[in-house]
C-alpha positions as a Python dict, from the first residue, in 0.01 Angstrom:
ca = {
    (1, 'X'): (0, 0, 0),
    (2, 'X'): (-356, -12, 135),
    (3, 'X'): (-476, -173, -192),
    (4, 'X'): (-215, -452, -161),
    (5, 'X'): (-331, -535, 193),
    (6, 'X'): (-695, -529, 80),
    (7, 'X'): (-624, -766, -210),
    (8, 'X'): (-419, -992, 18),
    (9, 'X'): (-701, -1012, 276),
    (10, 'X'): (-959, -1066, 4),
    (11, 'X'): (-750, -1352, -139),
    (12, 'X'): (-725, -1518, 203),
    (13, 'X'): (-1099, -1478, 263),
    (14, 'X'): (-1182, -1632, -75),
    (15, 'X'): (-944, -1922, -7),
    (16, 'X'): (-1118, -1997, 322),
    (17, 'X'): (-1457, -1975, 153),
    (18, 'X'): (-1355, -2219, -121),
    (19, 'X'): (-1215, -2467, 133),
    (20, 'X'): (-1527, -2441, 350),
    (21, 'X'): (-1759, -2498, 53),
    (22, 'X'): (-1567, -2799, -74),
    (23, 'X'): (-1562, -2957, 272),
    (24, 'X'): (-1939, -2906, 301),
    (25, 'X'): (-1993, -3086, -32),
    (26, 'X'): (-1768, -3373, 78),
    (27, 'X'): (-1958, -3405, 406),
    (28, 'X'): (-2291, -3397, 220),
    (29, 'X'): (-2170, -3673, -19),
    (30, 'X'): (-2052, -3883, 275),
    (31, 'X'): (-2390, -3850, 449),
    (32, 'X'): (-2577, -3947, 131),
    (33, 'X'): (-2347, -4247, 72),
    (34, 'X'): (-2425, -4369, 425),
    (35, 'X'): (-2799, -4343, 350),
    (36, 'X'): (-2777, -4532, 20),
    (37, 'X'): (-2916, -4882, 73),
    (38, 'X'): (-2669, -5170, 67),
    (39, 'X'): (-2906, -5364, -158),
    (40, 'X'): (-3130, -5274, -449),
    (41, 'X'): (-3501, -5291, -370),
    (42, 'X'): (-3720, -5504, -594),
    (43, 'X'): (-4087, -5409, -579),
    (44, 'X'): (-4286, -5700, -727),
    (45, 'X'): (-4645, -5602, -816),
    (46, 'X'): (-4880, -5900, -834),
    (47, 'X'): (-5245, -5990, -799),
    (48, 'X'): (-5443, -6296, -696),
    (49, 'X'): (-5500, -6567, -959),
    (50, 'X'): (-5238, -6427, -1198),
    (51, 'X'): (-5069, -6713, -1386),
    (52, 'X'): (-4805, -6480, -1534),
    (53, 'X'): (-4719, -6356, -1185),
    (54, 'X'): (-4682, -6714, -1060),
    (55, 'X'): (-4464, -6807, -1357),
    (56, 'X'): (-4239, -6502, -1311),
    (57, 'X'): (-4209, -6581, -941),
    (58, 'X'): (-4103, -6939, -1027),
    (59, 'X'): (-3849, -6820, -1284),
    (60, 'X'): (-3700, -6575, -1032),
    (61, 'X'): (-3643, -6871, -798),
    (62, 'X'): (-3424, -7054, -1050),
    (63, 'X'): (-3061, -7094, -943),
    (64, 'X'): (-2893, -6802, -1124),
    (65, 'X'): (-3157, -6532, -1064),
    (66, 'X'): (-3209, -6651, -706),
    (67, 'X'): (-2837, -6618, -630),
    (68, 'X'): (-2825, -6258, -753),
    (69, 'X'): (-3151, -6165, -581),
    (70, 'X'): (-3036, -6313, -249),
    (71, 'X'): (-2698, -6137, -258),
    (72, 'X'): (-2779, -5795, -399),
    (73, 'X'): (-3154, -5730, -378),
    (74, 'X'): (-3429, -5690, -118),
    (75, 'X'): (-3758, -5814, -260),
    (76, 'X'): (-4096, -5685, -152),
    (77, 'X'): (-4424, -5815, -295),
    (78, 'X'): (-4731, -5592, -305),
    (79, 'X'): (-5070, -5638, -467),
    (80, 'X'): (-5203, -5430, -753),
    (81, 'X'): (-5399, -5138, -610),
    (82, 'X'): (-5184, -5096, -298),
    (83, 'X'): (-5002, -4767, -265),
    (84, 'X'): (-4668, -4726, -445),
    (85, 'X'): (-4393, -4475, -379),
    (86, 'X'): (-4506, -4145, -534),
    (87, 'X'): (-4229, -4121, -794),
    (88, 'X'): (-4310, -4454, -965),
    (89, 'X'): (-4519, -4489, -1280),
    (90, 'X'): (-4848, -4673, -1235),
    (91, 'X'): (-4811, -5042, -1322),
    (92, 'X'): (-4958, -5142, -1656),
    (93, 'X'): (-5089, -5477, -1541),
    (94, 'X'): (-4920, -5758, -1355),
    (95, 'X'): (-4661, -5874, -1300),
    (96, 'X'): (-4462, -5551, -1287),
    (97, 'X'): (-4123, -5536, -1119),
    (98, 'X'): (-3956, -5210, -1018),
    (99, 'X'): (-3584, -5185, -933),
    (100, 'X'): (-3532, -4909, -678),
    (101, 'X'): (-3232, -4733, -528),
    (102, 'X'): (-3187, -4444, -286),
    (103, 'X'): (-3520, -4294, -171),
    (104, 'X'): (-3711, -4531, -401),
    (105, 'X'): (-3546, -4388, -712),
    (106, 'X'): (-3627, -4594, -1021),
    (107, 'X'): (-3298, -4740, -1145),
    (108, 'X'): (-3416, -4893, -1474),
    (109, 'X'): (-3744, -4925, -1660),
    (110, 'X'): (-3988, -5164, -1491),
    (111, 'X'): (-3990, -5528, -1596),
    (112, 'X'): (-4344, -5599, -1715),
    (113, 'X'): (-4494, -5940, -1777),
    (114, 'X'): (-4367, -6294, -1765),
    (115, 'X'): (-3996, -6333, -1853),
    (116, 'X'): (-3755, -6618, -1914),
    (117, 'X'): (-3441, -6672, -1705),
    (118, 'X'): (-3206, -6495, -1948),
    (119, 'X'): (-3426, -6184, -1958),
    (120, 'X'): (-3454, -6172, -1579),
    (121, 'X'): (-3075, -6201, -1553),
    (122, 'X'): (-3040, -5912, -1797),
    (123, 'X'): (-3271, -5691, -1585),
    (124, 'X'): (-3088, -5784, -1264),
    (125, 'X'): (-2748, -5711, -1417),
    (126, 'X'): (-2874, -5383, -1566),
    (127, 'X'): (-3003, -5277, -1224),
    (128, 'X'): (-2664, -5358, -1066),
    (129, 'X'): (-2483, -5162, -1337),
    (130, 'X'): (-2713, -4860, -1303),
    (131, 'X'): (-2670, -4867, -924),
    (132, 'X'): (-2292, -4867, -974),
    (133, 'X'): (-2317, -4580, -1225),
    (134, 'X'): (-2549, -4362, -1014),
    (135, 'X'): (-2395, -4413, -671),
    (136, 'X'): (-2038, -4511, -763),
    (137, 'X'): (-2081, -4826, -553),
    (138, 'X'): (-2017, -5171, -701),
    (139, 'X'): (-2226, -5407, -488),
    (140, 'X'): (-2057, -5711, -641),
    (141, 'X'): (-1718, -5597, -512),
    (142, 'X'): (-1849, -5496, -171),
    (143, 'X'): (-1985, -5842, -105),
    (144, 'X'): (-1640, -5995, -152),
    (145, 'X'): (-1779, -6282, -352),
    (146, 'X'): (-1712, -6169, -708),
    (147, 'X'): (-1528, -6472, -848),
    (148, 'X'): (-1360, -6274, -1124),
    (149, 'X'): (-1216, -6020, -881),
    (150, 'X'): (-1108, -6284, -629),
    (151, 'X'): (-934, -6489, -896),
    (152, 'X'): (-753, -6181, -1031),
    (153, 'X'): (-641, -6076, -684),
    (154, 'X'): (-523, -6423, -585),
    (155, 'X'): (-313, -6462, -900),
    (156, 'X'): (-124, -6137, -843),
}
């Protein structure tokens, strides 16, 4: 009889412990999701008198890349030699572009050197996909301007 009561109380205690632990994890995930930036950070490393840097900057201002950058990215330009977040690899020349997420986490490999429009678009889309994969947040849906989604929803 005593053993049955002991097992019953132990079962109840374990149940409460499991519920408490799972709620703590959910709260922790909620706090982290609130801290995750609403845009991906672009860290553009440049230097004075760098023709490749100027060309990459011009290409990033073309219509398609500029639209994505404006909607989903925060761009910061720093000069070679200035301090970088500690977790980033040292740039191997300029231009170097880092795509950063939560707490300056590197989302994809840095984009190094001058690139054409198609390559820049590929890097931007890869960064958006990696952000979605890591944080389970699709920035393109959150902005409410994803044409494909809007068209699908309006036709239903």
